[in-house]
N, C-alpha and C positions, 0 to 999 in steps of 0.2 A: 289726939292722935289721928282720929278719923279724918278730920279736915286736912291735916298735913298729908296723909296718904292719898286722899282724893286730889289734892292740888298737884302732887307729884305725878299722878297718873297722866297729866297733860304732857309730861316730858317723855313718856314712853315712845319708842319708835317701833310701830307695829304695822307696817304696810301690808303684810301678808295675812296674818291671823286676826288682826284687830282685837287683840286680847291684852290690854295694858295690865301690867303688874307693877306695884310699887313696894318698896321696903325701906324701913328705917331701923338701923342698928343703934342701940344706945349702949354706951360704955359705962363702966362702973363709976367713972368720974363725971357722968352726965352729958358727955358730948354725943351728938347725933351725926350719923353718917347715912346718906340717902343713896338709893339706887332705883333704877327702873329697868325693865327689860328692853333689850335692843335686838330686833330681828335683822337678819340679812338674807340675801338671796341664796347663798350656798348652804343654808341650814345650820350654820354654826352660831346661832343666836346665843345671847347670854342672858341669864335670868336676873331679875331685880335683886334677889337675895345675895347673889355672888357679887354683883356690882357694889352693893352697900358694904359687904364684908371686906372686899378687896380695897375699897376706898379707905376703910378704917385701918387696914393693914398698911396701906401706903402712907397713912398719917402716923404710923408708929405703934399701933396697937398689936398686942401679942395675945396668945392664948392666956386666959385668966383676966384679961382686961374688959371682956364683953359682959354685958348684963342681960340684954334681951334683944330680940329682933321682932319687928312688927311688919306684917305682910298683908297686902290687899290685892285681890284679884278682881277683874272687872265684870264677871258674868252674873253678879248678884248673889253668888253663893260664897260660902266660906271654903277656901282652898288651902291646901297644905303644900309645903315645898316639894319639888321633884327630888328624886334620889341623888342627883348630882349636887344639888344645893344642900341636901341633908348631910352628905359627906363633908362638904366645906364647913357647915355648921358644926359638925362633930370635931373637926380639926381645931376650931377656934373657941368654941363655947364649952362650958363645963356642963355636966349632965343635969344639974338642977337649974340651969339658966332657962329663961322663958322664951318660948316661941308663940307669939300671939298672931292668930290668923283672922283677918277681917273680911267681911263682905262689904260691898259699896254702900249698903244701907246701915252700916255701923254695928251689925251683929258680929260677935267674935267668939272664937274658942281659944283657950289658952292651954298650952302643952309645955311640959319640960322637954329638954333635949332628949333625955332618957326615954320618955314616952314616945316620941317620934322616931327614935333610933334605938330600939331595944337590943339590937345585936350589932354593936359598933365594930367597925374595921378601922384600925389605926396603925400608926407607925410601928407599934410593938408587934403587929401581926406580920410584918414583912422583914423584920430584922433576922439576920442569920444567927444561929445559936453557936 
């Protein structure tokens, strides 16, 4: 997985911050969907995690079809998803699915969705009674 994430880093578009991030979503049936971060001048950049997840959704995956997401940041440290990405992960992954966060030197930490998002906010929180 480390080699795949490092290779994917090359596709990041990071002219401003020079901070590549890559992500690979793996579905329960073994398919892989990739994503990289894409910066732009007006600040509405998109994160690698959301690119990978939305690619999977565009290919027909639904909540319950996801198994894990693997993420690598470029600063040599182990990073975790931003809160916007955590919300999207909550919407598509189940609480015991795996979020594996890598550094570029191959170290990683593994979390469940529940560990990264202990106080979820979902569709049930905005439904009228």
